[in-house]
ChimeraX commands (.cxc) that place a marker at each C-alpha (Angstrom):
marker #1 position 61.09,111.20,146.74 radius 0.5
marker #1 position 59.20,114.72,147.76 radius 0.5
marker #1 position 57.08,116.16,144.67 radius 0.5
marker #1 position 55.20,119.45,145.08 radius 0.5
marker #1 position 54.08,120.73,141.88 radius 0.5
marker #1 position 53.28,119.71,138.40 radius 0.5
marker #1 position 56.85,120.54,137.50 radius 0.5
marker #1 position 58.83,118.37,139.81 radius 0.5
marker #1 position 57.00,115.10,138.59 radius 0.5
marker #1 position 58.48,116.24,134.51 radius 0.5
marker #1 position 61.76,116.54,136.04 radius 0.5
marker #1 position 62.36,113.42,138.11 radius 0.5
marker #1 position 60.24,110.91,136.67 radius 0.5
marker #1 position 63.79,109.03,135.15 radius 0.5
marker #1 position 64.84,109.25,138.66 radius 0.5
marker #1 position 61.96,108.08,139.60 radius 0.5
marker #1 position 61.56,105.09,137.16 radius 0.5
marker #1 position 65.46,104.71,138.25 radius 0.5
marker #1 position 65.44,103.70,141.62 radius 0.5
marker #1 position 62.46,101.52,140.65 radius 0.5
marker #1 position 64.17,99.75,138.75 radius 0.5
marker #1 position 66.86,98.94,141.16 radius 0.5
marker #1 position 65.90,96.06,143.29 radius 0.5
marker #1 position 68.82,97.22,146.29 radius 0.5
marker #1 position 66.26,100.60,146.56 radius 0.5
marker #1 position 62.84,101.25,147.39 radius 0.5
marker #1 position 60.88,104.42,146.47 radius 0.5
marker #1 position 58.51,106.08,148.81 radius 0.5
marker #1 position 57.12,109.03,147.07 radius 0.5
marker #1 position 55.10,112.10,149.06 radius 0.5
marker #1 position 53.08,114.43,147.00 radius 0.5
marker #1 position 51.89,117.89,148.43 radius 0.5
marker #1 position 51.13,121.24,147.14 radius 0.5
marker #1 position 49.38,121.52,143.59 radius 0.5
marker #1 position 50.02,118.19,142.59 radius 0.5
marker #1 position 47.33,116.87,145.46 radius 0.5
marker #1 position 44.39,119.80,144.14 radius 0.5
marker #1 position 42.01,118.87,142.11 radius 0.5
marker #1 position 41.49,122.38,140.36 radius 0.5
marker #1 position 45.40,121.96,138.89 radius 0.5
marker #1 position 44.66,118.86,137.59 radius 0.5
marker #1 position 45.28,116.20,140.21 radius 0.5
marker #1 position 48.66,115.73,139.05 radius 0.5
marker #1 position 49.50,113.08,141.36 radius 0.5
marker #1 position 46.82,110.47,139.59 radius 0.5
marker #1 position 49.69,110.94,136.69 radius 0.5
marker #1 position 52.18,108.67,139.01 radius 0.5
marker #1 position 49.47,106.12,139.28 radius 0.5
marker #1 position 49.15,105.80,135.29 radius 0.5
marker #1 position 52.36,105.34,135.11 radius 0.5
marker #1 position 52.98,102.97,137.60 radius 0.5
marker #1 position 54.44,104.24,140.50 radius 0.5
marker #1 position 52.90,104.25,144.15 radius 0.5
marker #1 position 52.16,107.07,146.30 radius 0.5
marker #1 position 53.12,106.57,149.55 radius 0.5
marker #1 position 51.58,109.68,151.29 radius 0.5
marker #1 position 50.06,113.07,150.64 radius 0.5
marker #1 position 51.02,115.98,152.11 radius 0.5
marker #1 position 47.26,118.73,152.57 radius 0.5
marker #1 position 49.58,121.87,153.85 radius 0.5
marker #1 position 48.36,125.05,151.36 radius 0.5
marker #1 position 45.93,127.33,152.70 radius 0.5
marker #1 position 43.84,129.45,150.86 radius 0.5
marker #1 position 44.07,133.28,149.92 radius 0.5
marker #1 position 47.35,132.93,147.47 radius 0.5
marker #1 position 48.40,135.99,149.56 radius 0.5
marker #1 position 52.40,136.09,151.35 radius 0.5
marker #1 position 50.81,135.54,154.80 radius 0.5
marker #1 position 49.01,132.21,153.36 radius 0.5
marker #1 position 52.22,131.37,151.97 radius 0.5
marker #1 position 54.25,131.45,154.76 radius 0.5
marker #1 position 51.58,129.79,157.39 radius 0.5
marker #1 position 51.53,126.93,154.33 radius 0.5
marker #1 position 55.46,126.47,154.95 radius 0.5
marker #1 position 54.56,126.17,158.81 radius 0.5
marker #1 position 51.53,123.49,158.28 radius 0.5
marker #1 position 54.01,121.79,155.27 radius 0.5
marker #1 position 57.30,121.28,158.04 radius 0.5
marker #1 position 54.56,119.59,160.72 radius 0.5
marker #1 position 52.67,117.29,158.06 radius 0.5
marker #1 position 56.00,116.53,156.28 radius 0.5
marker #1 position 57.58,115.74,159.79 radius 0.5
marker #1 position 54.32,113.21,160.07 radius 0.5
marker #1 position 55.10,111.54,156.95 radius 0.5
marker #1 position 58.36,111.09,157.36 radius 0.5
marker #1 position 58.03,109.50,160.83 radius 0.5
marker #1 position 55.75,107.29,159.23 radius 0.5
marker #1 position 57.27,106.01,156.82 radius 0.5
marker #1 position 60.88,106.06,157.87 radius 0.5
marker #1 position 63.32,106.89,154.70 radius 0.5
marker #1 position 66.99,107.12,154.70 radius 0.5
marker #1 position 67.04,109.69,152.20 radius 0.5
marker #1 position 64.66,112.51,151.63 radius 0.5
marker #1 position 64.96,113.88,148.01 radius 0.5
marker #1 position 63.57,117.58,146.81 radius 0.5
marker #1 position 63.69,119.54,144.14 radius 0.5
marker #1 position 64.32,123.31,143.18 radius 0.5
marker #1 position 62.82,126.37,144.83 radius 0.5
marker #1 position 59.37,125.79,145.95 radius 0.5
marker #1 position 58.21,127.09,149.01 radius 0.5
marker #1 position 56.77,123.61,149.88 radius 0.5
marker #1 position 59.93,121.69,149.18 radius 0.5
marker #1 position 61.99,124.16,152.08 radius 0.5
marker #1 position 59.01,122.65,154.52 radius 0.5
marker #1 position 60.11,119.09,153.61 radius 0.5
marker #1 position 63.67,120.24,153.70 radius 0.5
marker #1 position 63.46,122.05,157.30 radius 0.5
marker #1 position 61.33,118.64,158.66 radius 0.5
marker #1 position 64.13,116.37,157.11 radius 0.5
marker #1 position 67.14,117.99,158.72 radius 0.5
marker #1 position 65.87,118.22,161.80 radius 0.5
marker #1 position 65.09,114.81,161.92 radius 0.5
marker #1 position 68.94,113.88,160.80 radius 0.5
marker #1 position 67.78,112.09,157.56 radius 0.5
marker #1 position 69.70,112.00,155.06 radius 0.5
marker #1 position 68.73,115.35,152.49 radius 0.5
marker #1 position 69.12,115.17,148.72 radius 0.5
marker #1 position 68.77,118.74,146.45 radius 0.5
marker #1 position 68.55,118.38,142.93 radius 0.5
marker #1 position 68.42,122.09,141.31 radius 0.5
marker #1 position 70.25,124.19,143.66 radius 0.5
marker #1 position 72.68,127.20,143.13 radius 0.5
marker #1 position 70.67,128.71,140.60 radius 0.5
marker #1 position 70.55,132.12,140.72 radius 0.5
marker #1 position 67.31,133.69,139.80 radius 0.5
marker #1 position 67.07,137.18,141.68 radius 0.5
marker #1 position 63.50,136.60,143.39 radius 0.5
marker #1 position 62.48,134.78,146.37 radius 0.5
marker #1 position 62.73,131.59,145.14 radius 0.5
marker #1 position 66.41,132.11,144.85 radius 0.5
marker #1 position 66.57,132.47,148.81 radius 0.5
marker #1 position 64.38,129.10,148.95 radius 0.5
marker #1 position 66.74,127.46,146.74 radius 0.5
marker #1 position 69.91,128.00,148.69 radius 0.5
marker #1 position 68.12,127.95,152.34 radius 0.5
marker #1 position 67.33,124.26,151.05 radius 0.5
marker #1 position 71.26,124.06,149.79 radius 0.5
marker #1 position 72.62,124.66,153.58 radius 0.5
marker #1 position 69.82,122.23,154.82 radius 0.5
marker #1 position 70.96,119.64,152.32 radius 0.5
marker #1 position 73.57,116.86,152.57 radius 0.5
marker #1 position 73.92,115.82,148.90 radius 0.5
marker #1 position 73.73,117.94,145.92 radius 0.5
marker #1 position 72.52,117.45,142.29 radius 0.5
marker #1 position 73.54,120.72,140.08 radius 0.5
marker #1 position 72.12,120.70,136.84 radius 0.5
marker #1 position 75.46,123.19,135.17 radius 0.5
marker #1 position 78.40,123.67,135.95 radius 0.5
marker #1 position 77.97,127.47,136.94 radius 0.5
marker #1 position 75.53,126.39,139.83 radius 0.5
marker #1 position 77.92,124.10,140.84 radius 0.5
marker #1 position 80.51,126.33,141.31 radius 0.5
marker #1 position 78.10,128.49,142.90 radius 0.5
marker #1 position 77.49,125.47,145.60 radius 0.5
marker #1 position 80.88,125.09,146.64 radius 0.5
marker #1 position 81.35,129.21,147.13 radius 0.5
marker #1 position 78.48,129.03,149.44 radius 0.5
marker #1 position 80.64,126.57,151.65 radius 0.5
marker #1 position 79.63,123.17,150.34 radius 0.5
marker #1 position 82.10,120.54,150.35 radius 0.5
marker #1 position 82.34,119.92,146.96 radius 0.5
marker #1 position 82.95,115.77,147.40 radius 0.5
marker #1 position 79.18,116.45,148.38 radius 0.5
marker #1 position 78.72,118.13,144.86 radius 0.5
marker #1 position 77.74,116.12,141.82 radius 0.5
marker #1 position 76.67,117.69,138.53 radius 0.5
marker #1 position 74.79,115.29,136.48 radius 0.5
marker #1 position 72.46,117.79,134.67 radius 0.5
marker #1 position 68.88,118.49,135.09 radius 0.5
marker #1 position 66.58,115.03,134.95 radius 0.5
marker #1 position 64.12,116.36,132.60 radius 0.5
marker #1 position 67.16,115.81,130.03 radius 0.5
marker #1 position 66.59,112.29,130.19 radius 0.5
marker #1 position 63.41,112.65,129.39 radius 0.5
marker #1 position 64.27,115.14,126.75 radius 0.5
marker #1 position 66.23,112.74,124.97 radius 0.5
marker #1 position 63.59,109.84,124.58 radius 0.5
marker #1 position 60.73,111.66,123.34 radius 0.5
marker #1 position 59.70,112.06,119.99 radius 0.5
marker #1 position 58.96,115.76,120.10 radius 0.5
marker #1 position 58.33,116.08,116.51 radius 0.5
marker #1 position 55.35,113.82,116.59 radius 0.5
marker #1 position 52.24,115.79,115.96 radius 0.5
marker #1 position 49.47,114.51,118.72 radius 0.5
marker #1 position 46.56,116.15,120.08 radius 0.5
marker #1 position 48.02,117.09,123.21 radius 0.5
marker #1 position 45.79,120.12,123.90 radius 0.5
marker #1 position 42.60,120.28,122.57 radius 0.5
marker #1 position 41.01,117.16,124.28 radius 0.5
marker #1 position 41.86,119.00,127.57 radius 0.5
marker #1 position 41.40,122.77,128.71 radius 0.5
marker #1 position 38.97,125.60,126.40 radius 0.5
marker #1 position 38.50,127.83,124.04 radius 0.5
marker #1 position 39.87,127.73,120.08 radius 0.5
marker #1 position 41.46,124.33,118.80 radius 0.5
marker #1 position 45.05,124.99,118.19 radius 0.5
marker #1 position 46.11,123.01,115.08 radius 0.5
marker #1 position 50.43,122.03,116.78 radius 0.5
marker #1 position 50.78,121.53,112.58 radius 0.5
marker #1 position 51.03,125.37,112.33 radius 0.5
marker #1 position 53.05,128.14,114.43 radius 0.5
marker #1 position 51.41,129.12,117.47 radius 0.5
marker #1 position 52.58,130.21,121.19 radius 0.5
marker #1 position 52.96,128.91,123.96 radius 0.5
marker #1 position 52.69,131.21,127.09 radius 0.5
marker #1 position 52.85,130.48,130.75 radius 0.5
marker #1 position 52.66,133.36,133.33 radius 0.5
marker #1 position 53.43,132.91,137.03 radius 0.5
marker #1 position 53.28,135.90,139.64 radius 0.5
marker #1 position 56.24,137.09,141.29 radius 0.5
marker #1 position 56.15,136.68,145.11 radius 0.5
marker #1 position 58.64,140.32,145.83 radius 0.5
marker #1 position 55.85,142.03,143.56 radius 0.5
marker #1 position 52.88,140.85,144.86 radius 0.5
marker #1 position 50.18,143.48,144.12 radius 0.5
marker #1 position 50.92,143.67,140.70 radius 0.5
marker #1 position 49.68,140.51,139.36 radius 0.5
marker #1 position 46.98,141.78,137.56 radius 0.5
marker #1 position 48.23,144.50,135.65 radius 0.5
marker #1 position 51.25,142.52,134.23 radius 0.5
marker #1 position 48.58,140.16,132.92 radius 0.5
marker #1 position 46.87,142.69,131.53 radius 0.5
marker #1 position 49.31,143.36,129.93 radius 0.5
marker #1 position 50.22,140.33,128.46 radius 0.5
marker #1 position 46.65,139.66,127.33 radius 0.5
marker #1 position 46.67,142.95,125.46 radius 0.5
marker #1 position 49.76,141.97,123.99 radius 0.5
marker #1 position 48.98,138.88,122.72 radius 0.5
marker #1 position 45.71,139.90,121.58 radius 0.5
marker #1 position 47.43,142.44,119.16 radius 0.5
marker #1 position 49.59,139.61,117.90 radius 0.5
marker #1 position 46.31,137.31,117.56 radius 0.5
marker #1 position 48.79,133.93,116.98 radius 0.5
marker #1 position 47.17,130.98,117.80 radius 0.5
marker #1 position 48.39,130.59,121.79 radius 0.5
marker #1 position 48.25,127.73,124.36 radius 0.5
marker #1 position 47.91,129.36,128.01 radius 0.5
marker #1 position 49.07,127.50,131.13 radius 0.5
marker #1 position 46.78,128.06,133.76 radius 0.5
marker #1 position 49.40,130.05,136.75 radius 0.5
marker #1 position 50.50,128.22,139.87 radius 0.5
marker #1 position 49.55,128.67,143.10 radius 0.5
marker #1 position 51.74,131.57,144.58 radius 0.5
marker #1 position 50.64,134.23,146.40 radius 0.5
marker #1 position 49.41,136.85,143.71 radius 0.5
marker #1 position 48.06,133.73,141.33 radius 0.5
marker #1 position 44.62,134.58,142.03 radius 0.5
marker #1 position 45.00,138.13,140.73 radius 0.5
marker #1 position 46.25,136.45,137.48 radius 0.5
marker #1 position 43.65,134.00,137.30 radius 0.5
marker #1 position 40.69,136.63,137.66 radius 0.5
marker #1 position 42.08,138.23,134.89 radius 0.5
marker #1 position 42.04,135.52,132.65 radius 0.5
marker #1 position 38.55,134.77,133.48 radius 0.5
marker #1 position 37.63,138.58,132.61 radius 0.5
marker #1 position 39.80,138.42,129.47 radius 0.5
marker #1 position 38.26,135.56,127.91 radius 0.5
marker #1 position 34.21,136.50,128.85 radius 0.5
marker #1 position 34.30,140.21,127.52 radius 0.5
marker #1 position 34.48,138.92,123.76 radius 0.5
marker #1 position 35.32,135.47,121.75 radius 0.5
marker #1 position 38.94,134.98,121.64 radius 0.5
marker #1 position 39.19,132.39,118.40 radius 0.5
marker #1 position 43.21,132.22,118.22 radius 0.5
marker #1 position 43.08,130.92,122.78 radius 0.5
marker #1 position 42.98,127.74,124.06 radius 0.5
marker #1 position 43.01,127.83,128.13 radius 0.5
marker #1 position 45.14,124.62,129.58 radius 0.5
marker #1 position 44.89,123.99,133.37 radius 0.5
marker #1 position 47.81,121.09,132.91 radius 0.5
marker #1 position 49.96,119.37,130.79 radius 0.5
marker #1 position 51.56,116.36,131.64 radius 0.5
marker #1 position 55.90,115.81,131.38 radius 0.5
marker #1 position 55.69,114.04,127.39 radius 0.5
marker #1 position 52.62,116.50,126.24 radius 0.5
marker #1 position 54.38,120.20,127.75 radius 0.5
marker #1 position 57.78,119.27,125.85 radius 0.5
marker #1 position 56.27,118.09,122.57 radius 0.5
marker #1 position 54.27,121.36,122.81 radius 0.5
marker #1 position 56.93,123.64,124.18 radius 0.5
marker #1 position 59.01,121.99,121.22 radius 0.5
marker #1 position 56.90,122.37,118.38 radius 0.5
marker #1 position 55.91,126.28,119.29 radius 0.5
marker #1 position 57.47,129.32,117.60 radius 0.5
marker #1 position 57.76,131.37,120.96 radius 0.5
marker #1 position 57.50,130.75,124.64 radius 0.5
marker #1 position 55.94,133.97,126.51 radius 0.5
marker #1 position 56.22,134.18,130.06 radius 0.5
marker link #1:1,2 radius 0.2
marker link #1:2,3 radius 0.2
marker link #1:3,4 radius 0.2
marker link #1:4,5 radius 0.2
marker link #1:5,6 radius 0.2
marker link #1:6,7 radius 0.2
marker link #1:7,8 radius 0.2
marker link #1:8,9 radius 0.2
marker link #1:9,10 radius 0.2
marker link #1:10,11 radius 0.2
marker link #1:11,12 radius 0.2
marker link #1:12,13 radius 0.2
marker link #1:13,14 radius 0.2
marker link #1:14,15 radius 0.2
marker link #1:15,16 radius 0.2
marker link #1:16,17 radius 0.2
marker link #1:17,18 radius 0.2
marker link #1:18,19 radius 0.2
marker link #1:19,20 radius 0.2
marker link #1:20,21 radius 0.2
marker link #1:21,22 radius 0.2
marker link #1:22,23 radius 0.2
marker link #1:23,24 radius 0.2
marker link #1:24,25 radius 0.2
marker link #1:25,26 radius 0.2
marker link #1:26,27 radius 0.2
marker link #1:27,28 radius 0.2
marker link #1:28,29 radius 0.2
marker link #1:29,30 radius 0.2
marker link #1:30,31 radius 0.2
marker link #1:31,32 radius 0.2
marker link #1:32,33 radius 0.2
marker link #1:33,34 radius 0.2
marker link #1:34,35 radius 0.2
marker link #1:35,36 radius 0.2
marker link #1:36,37 radius 0.2
marker link #1:37,38 radius 0.2
marker link #1:38,39 radius 0.2
marker link #1:39,40 radius 0.2
marker link #1:40,41 radius 0.2
marker link #1:41,42 radius 0.2
marker link #1:42,43 radius 0.2
marker link #1:43,44 radius 0.2
marker link #1:44,45 radius 0.2
marker link #1:45,46 radius 0.2
marker link #1:46,47 radius 0.2
marker link #1:47,48 radius 0.2
marker link #1:48,49 radius 0.2
marker link #1:49,50 radius 0.2
marker link #1:50,51 radius 0.2
marker link #1:51,52 radius 0.2
marker link #1:52,53 radius 0.2
marker link #1:53,54 radius 0.2
marker link #1:54,55 radius 0.2
marker link #1:55,56 radius 0.2
marker link #1:56,57 radius 0.2
marker link #1:57,58 radius 0.2
marker link #1:58,59 radius 0.2
marker link #1:59,60 radius 0.2
marker link #1:60,61 radius 0.2
marker link #1:61,62 radius 0.2
marker link #1:62,63 radius 0.2
marker link #1:63,64 radius 0.2
marker link #1:64,65 radius 0.2
marker link #1:65,66 radius 0.2
marker link #1:66,67 radius 0.2
marker link #1:67,68 radius 0.2
marker link #1:68,69 radius 0.2
marker link #1:69,70 radius 0.2
marker link #1:70,71 radius 0.2
marker link #1:71,72 radius 0.2
marker link #1:72,73 radius 0.2
marker link #1:73,74 radius 0.2
marker link #1:74,75 radius 0.2
marker link #1:75,76 radius 0.2
marker link #1:76,77 radius 0.2
marker link #1:77,78 radius 0.2
marker link #1:78,79 radius 0.2
marker link #1:79,80 radius 0.2
marker link #1:80,81 radius 0.2
marker link #1:81,82 radius 0.2
marker link #1:82,83 radius 0.2
marker link #1:83,84 radius 0.2
marker link #1:84,85 radius 0.2
marker link #1:85,86 radius 0.2
marker link #1:86,87 radius 0.2
marker link #1:87,88 radius 0.2
marker link #1:88,89 radius 0.2
marker link #1:89,90 radius 0.2
marker link #1:90,91 radius 0.2
marker link #1:91,92 radius 0.2
marker link #1:92,93 radius 0.2
marker link #1:93,94 radius 0.2
marker link #1:94,95 radius 0.2
marker link #1:95,96 radius 0.2
marker link #1:96,97 radius 0.2
marker link #1:97,98 radius 0.2
marker link #1:98,99 radius 0.2
marker link #1:99,100 radius 0.2
marker link #1:100,101 radius 0.2
marker link #1:101,102 radius 0.2
marker link #1:102,103 radius 0.2
marker link #1:103,104 radius 0.2
marker link #1:104,105 radius 0.2
marker link #1:105,106 radius 0.2
marker link #1:106,107 radius 0.2
marker link #1:107,108 radius 0.2
marker link #1:108,109 radius 0.2
marker link #1:109,110 radius 0.2
marker link #1:110,111 radius 0.2
marker link #1:111,112 radius 0.2
marker link #1:112,113 radius 0.2
marker link #1:113,114 radius 0.2
marker link #1:114,115 radius 0.2
marker link #1:115,116 radius 0.2
marker link #1:116,117 radius 0.2
marker link #1:117,118 radius 0.2
marker link #1:118,119 radius 0.2
marker link #1:119,120 radius 0.2
marker link #1:120,121 radius 0.2
marker link #1:121,122 radius 0.2
marker link #1:122,123 radius 0.2
marker link #1:123,124 radius 0.2
marker link #1:124,125 radius 0.2
marker link #1:125,126 radius 0.2
marker link #1:126,127 radius 0.2
marker link #1:127,128 radius 0.2
marker link #1:128,129 radius 0.2
marker link #1:129,130 radius 0.2
marker link #1:130,131 radius 0.2
marker link #1:131,132 radius 0.2
marker link #1:132,133 radius 0.2
marker link #1:133,134 radius 0.2
marker link #1:134,135 radius 0.2
marker link #1:135,136 radius 0.2
marker link #1:136,137 radius 0.2
marker link #1:137,138 radius 0.2
marker link #1:138,139 radius 0.2
marker link #1:139,140 radius 0.2
marker link #1:140,141 radius 0.2
marker link #1:141,142 radius 0.2
marker link #1:142,143 radius 0.2
marker link #1:143,144 radius 0.2
marker link #1:144,145 radius 0.2
marker link #1:145,146 radius 0.2
marker link #1:146,147 radius 0.2
marker link #1:147,148 radius 0.2
marker link #1:148,149 radius 0.2
marker link #1:149,150 radius 0.2
marker link #1:150,151 radius 0.2
marker link #1:151,152 radius 0.2
marker link #1:152,153 radius 0.2
marker link #1:153,154 radius 0.2
marker link #1:154,155 radius 0.2
marker link #1:155,156 radius 0.2
marker link #1:156,157 radius 0.2
marker link #1:157,158 radius 0.2
marker link #1:158,159 radius 0.2
marker link #1:159,160 radius 0.2
marker link #1:160,161 radius 0.2
marker link #1:161,162 radius 0.2
marker link #1:162,163 radius 0.2
marker link #1:163,164 radius 0.2
marker link #1:164,165 radius 0.2
marker link #1:165,166 radius 0.2
marker link #1:166,167 radius 0.2
marker link #1:167,168 radius 0.2
marker link #1:168,169 radius 0.2
marker link #1:169,170 radius 0.2
marker link #1:170,171 radius 0.2
marker link #1:171,172 radius 0.2
marker link #1:172,173 radius 0.2
marker link #1:173,174 radius 0.2
marker link #1:174,175 radius 0.2
marker link #1:175,176 radius 0.2
marker link #1:176,177 radius 0.2
marker link #1:177,178 radius 0.2
marker link #1:178,179 radius 0.2
marker link #1:179,180 radius 0.2
marker link #1:180,181 radius 0.2
marker link #1:181,182 radius 0.2
marker link #1:182,183 radius 0.2
marker link #1:183,184 radius 0.2
marker link #1:184,185 radius 0.2
marker link #1:185,186 radius 0.2
marker link #1:186,187 radius 0.2
marker link #1:187,188 radius 0.2
marker link #1:188,189 radius 0.2
marker link #1:189,190 radius 0.2
marker link #1:190,191 radius 0.2
marker link #1:191,192 radius 0.2
marker link #1:192,193 radius 0.2
marker link #1:193,194 radius 0.2
marker link #1:194,195 radius 0.2
marker link #1:195,196 radius 0.2
marker link #1:196,197 radius 0.2
marker link #1:197,198 radius 0.2
marker link #1:198,199 radius 0.2
marker link #1:199,200 radius 0.2
marker link #1:200,201 radius 0.2
marker link #1:201,202 radius 0.2
marker link #1:202,203 radius 0.2
marker link #1:203,204 radius 0.2
marker link #1:204,205 radius 0.2
marker link #1:205,206 radius 0.2
marker link #1:206,207 radius 0.2
marker link #1:207,208 radius 0.2
marker link #1:208,209 radius 0.2
marker link #1:209,210 radius 0.2
marker link #1:210,211 radius 0.2
marker link #1:211,212 radius 0.2
marker link #1:212,213 radius 0.2
marker link #1:213,214 radius 0.2
marker link #1:214,215 radius 0.2
marker link #1:215,216 radius 0.2
marker link #1:216,217 radius 0.2
marker link #1:217,218 radius 0.2
marker link #1:218,219 radius 0.2
marker link #1:219,220 radius 0.2
marker link #1:220,221 radius 0.2
marker link #1:221,222 radius 0.2
marker link #1:222,223 radius 0.2
marker link #1:223,224 radius 0.2
marker link #1:224,225 radius 0.2
marker link #1:225,226 radius 0.2
marker link #1:226,227 radius 0.2
marker link #1:227,228 radius 0.2
marker link #1:228,229 radius 0.2
marker link #1:229,230 radius 0.2
marker link #1:230,231 radius 0.2
marker link #1:231,232 radius 0.2
marker link #1:232,233 radius 0.2
marker link #1:233,234 radius 0.2
marker link #1:234,235 radius 0.2
marker link #1:235,236 radius 0.2
marker link #1:236,237 radius 0.2
marker link #1:237,238 radius 0.2
marker link #1:238,239 radius 0.2
marker link #1:239,240 radius 0.2
marker link #1:240,241 radius 0.2
marker link #1:241,242 radius 0.2
marker link #1:242,243 radius 0.2
marker link #1:243,244 radius 0.2
marker link #1:244,245 radius 0.2
marker link #1:245,246 radius 0.2
marker link #1:246,247 radius 0.2
marker link #1:247,248 radius 0.2
marker link #1:248,249 radius 0.2
marker link #1:249,250 radius 0.2
marker link #1:250,251 radius 0.2
marker link #1:251,252 radius 0.2
marker link #1:252,253 radius 0.2
marker link #1:253,254 radius 0.2
marker link #1:254,255 radius 0.2
marker link #1:255,256 radius 0.2
marker link #1:256,257 radius 0.2
marker link #1:257,258 radius 0.2
marker link #1:258,259 radius 0.2
marker link #1:259,260 radius 0.2
marker link #1:260,261 radius 0.2
marker link #1:261,262 radius 0.2
marker link #1:262,263 radius 0.2
marker link #1:263,264 radius 0.2
marker link #1:264,265 radius 0.2
marker link #1:265,266 radius 0.2
marker link #1:266,267 radius 0.2
marker link #1:267,268 radius 0.2
marker link #1:268,269 radius 0.2
marker link #1:269,270 radius 0.2
marker link #1:270,271 radius 0.2
marker link #1:271,272 radius 0.2
marker link #1:272,273 radius 0.2
marker link #1:273,274 radius 0.2
marker link #1:274,275 radius 0.2
marker link #1:275,276 radius 0.2
marker link #1:276,277 radius 0.2
marker link #1:277,278 radius 0.2
marker link #1:278,279 radius 0.2
marker link #1:279,280 radius 0.2
marker link #1:280,281 radius 0.2
marker link #1:281,282 radius 0.2
marker link #1:282,283 radius 0.2
marker link #1:283,284 radius 0.2
marker link #1:284,285 radius 0.2
marker link #1:285,286 radius 0.2
marker link #1:286,287 radius 0.2
marker link #1:287,288 radius 0.2
view
């Protein structure tokens, strides 16, 4: 199992727990990307808290947050994932989604003749993520799309129908078993800024850079923050991912907070899967 960012674990945890519970299977988890970076909340440590074992860590992110460093990071990821796959000798490699880090793992697995399983392929987003997602699809041997529409796209892309198993997004299993209405202090013990009363209406805001629009992130984030200030509704703002342009977004957030007190704003680096679902379910609106 390859996990490359914070959202991966939230979607794949039910799958990982099912593998752990099956005596016929052995789960080996390799974490990479922001999962291993302390400034993103060291999300890999959440696995340990949940009783899961880490089989390996891949450090592949080059500093700079530019399109060039993203491209170079993919190359580094291919080399480092190759080393881990040689060491662990997995029979099956599972990746999810459309991250460039996952592309590095997919290329390494495919060229090492390892069976590659891709979850959430076939979706259309219109950005570089879509290109990455489709590229992973062509490397993969088995596909687990989240929707019937995505499954149809996979067939149209030339994938054999018998290799496509539509089971829905794994995170739905987590959502079904979680008490989304429970009132817990999911944000006020982490992050910084105003205290948020989760029993009252609030906004959940998350803004990631779009790689194909590199250079416009500061202007876009400024517009988001100015709009949020005009509304002045209690707001939980999550930190952006590591993609090209994220430094521009982070800088704009820091500048916005430093210019004046914002009694309605709380900034949080990372939310674990259950708290994120609870916060999202109770929010008046998700902005991003």
